[in-house]
N, C-alpha and C positions, 0 to 999 in steps of 0.2 A: 504493500499501499504505499509505503513512504517513497518509494523509487516511481510511482506513478503520478501523472497529472490528474487533477489540479492541486493534489496535496503536496508534492515535491516542491513546486513553485511556492506554494503559501508558507511551508515549512521554512523553505530558503530565505524567505523575507522575513520572517519573524524570529527564527532562532538559530542556535548553533547546537547540533545535536550530539549527544554522548550516549553511546551504546555501552552497557557493561553486563558482566557475566552475573546473573543473579545468586550462582552456587558458590561464590567465593565472597568473603567480606570485603567490601568497597569501602571502608572507613566512615568518612563523613556522609558520603552519599547513602550507604545502607541505613546509618543513624537516622537520616532526614526521612528515608522512605518508612522506617518502622515507626518513627514518631508521628508522621502525617498521614499514613495508611496502614494502622495496626491490625486492621482485620483483612487486609489484602491477600488473597491466596491462588489467585488465577492469573498466570502471565497473559499478556506482558504488564509489567508494571511501569506507568507512565507518569512524568512530573514535568511540569513546566516552573521554571524560576526566573526571576528578574536577573539582569546581568550582575547583580550584587549579592546573588544567592537567596533571595526572598522567596518565599513560597507562594506560588499563583494558584496551583490547582493541580490535581492528579486522578488516575484511576487505575482500576486493574481489570484485566479481562479483554475479551474480545470487542472492538468496534469496528464498523465497516468505514469506508472512506468519507461517507456523508456524515456520519457520526463523529468521526474525527475532527472534521473540518468546522463542526458547530463547536466542538471543544476547544479548539484553537481560536475561533472568533471570540467566544466567551472570555479566553484568557487575554486575548489581544485588547479587549477593551476594559482591562483592571486599571483601577486608580493607581496600581502600584507601578505601574510602567510610566506614570506622569514624572516629570523632572521634579526634584526637589526645589523648593524656594532658594536655596542659595546656587543651586546649578543654574536655574532659570535665568538668576540677575547675571551669571557669567557669560550665559548665553546671549542675553540682551546686550551685552558691551560687544560681543563679536558680532552681532548684527549692526551695530552702529559702525564698526570698523570696516565691516565687509562692504557695507553699502557706500561708505566713503571711499573704498578702494574701487569699487566699481564704476563709480561716478568719475573717477580720474583716469580709468582704464588700467589702474595697478592690479591686474588679474592676480599676479603672485601673492598680493595682500590677501585677496579673497582666498585664494586656496589654502593660505596659511589659518585663515580663522576657521575655515569649514572642517579642516584636519584637527584643530584644537578642539572644536566642537565634537568631533566624532569620538573623542576620548572622555566625553562626559556623558553618563547615562540619564535617560529620561526622554519623556515625549513632551513636547510643547510647541506653540505657534512658532516661536523664535527659531526652532530647528528646521522646520518648515521653511521659513525665508531664507536660512542659511544655504538649504539644499538648492532652492531656485537661484541663488547668486552663484553657487558652486557650478550648477549647470550652464550660467551664461560664461562663466570663465572657461570652462571646457569646450563650450561652442566656439569661442573665440580662438583657443589654441587648435582646436581642429581644422577651423577654416585656414589657418596659415599652414598647417602641415599639409593640407589637401592642396593648396596652391603650389607648395614646393613640390610635392610630388606630380602633379600635372606638368609643372614647368620642366622638371627632369625627364619625364616619359617622353615629351615631345623634342622640338629643337629650340626650346626656351632658353632664356639667358640664365645661366646657373650663378652668376653674381648677383642678380636680383633674388634668386631663390636663398642665396646665402644670407643676404641681409635680413629677410625675413626670419629665418633661425636666429640670427643675430639679435633680433627684436624680441624672440621669445627668451632668448637667455637673459636678456636685460630684465624684461617683465616678471620672469620666474626665477630671478637670482636666488641661488642657495637652494632651490627646490629640485626635486628629481625630473621636472619637466626641462628645467635648464641643461641637465645632463643628456637628457635625451636629445636636445636641440644640438648640442655639441657634437653628439655621434651622427646627426643628420649632416652636420657641416662637414665632418669627415668623408660620410658616404657621397657627398655632393663632389667632393675630389675625385672621388674614385670614377663616379660618373663622368666626369671631365676626361679623366684618364681612357676609360672605355671608348668614349666618343671619339678621341684621337686614334686610337688603335682600329678602329671600325673604318675611320676615314681613310687610313692607309691601306686597307683591303686586305689585312693580314690577320684578322681577329680569329681565334680559335671558336668553334660551334658554341663551346659552354662557357664563354668568357662572362656573359651577364649572369648566368647562374652561378659561376664561381664566385663573383663579386658579392651577389646578393647573399650568399650562404653566410659571408662575414657578419652580416646584420640580422641574422636570425632572430625571431620573436622581438624585432623592432618594426615600425611603420616603414623603416627605410628599405626594406627588400622590395616595395613596390617601385622604388627610383630606378631599378635597374629592368624593369620591364621594356621590352622591345618597343620602339615606337611604331604606332599603327600606320599600316600603309594607306595612303588616300584610296577612297573608294573609286574602282575602277568606273569608267563610262560606259555603260550598257552598248553593246554593239549596234550600231546603225542609228544610235541615239544622237540627234543635232541640237546644237545651242545656237541662240543667236550670235551671228557673227563667224559661225564655223564655215559658212558657205553651202551650198547646195552639191 
């Protein structure tokens, strides 16, 4: 059941799973289950806790997917998942900071604030605001990366693509995004090398694949995709100015 939709997606949104062997002592986990479900006698034993270890709800015995989803939704509405007042105050400050960053195009500051918020537990309106601001920061970043990739895949000016990544480095200074942009700049240099070799007409068939492999697990493998050939004109088709 847990591996099938829609249960899989909903559990992934709400929780981090822990599966344990009920026949061995699991210390605090076993103690908690015995305390909260003293009469449980039928597998599976299921419990949902807050990120701070507070008990939300639990049950023992079989439930089908529909019943389990109801159990999940009931737990998701628990006030125990709401941010504590001190956490909410901190998140309010992060919202102010992130909004100021977004207004100035300082998306790196927005990213820092969103990541700081992720370390604080609890549900509140401020968290939703931060998530939306974080989405805007990511959209800005992905637009820059998409332009760089499109430029490299065609005959575009690699120096202009490099400037875009240098801008990303500046905006996200000190963050993983800046490091990824630096890797992209290195990859653009390799694209330039590939172009020169291909222009000489002595490039081996796997040159682009070999270069792309150096950037596995990054967006920059796409930089080495071969330029698309222009669409051929269908036989017999005439355009204005072609003559008869």
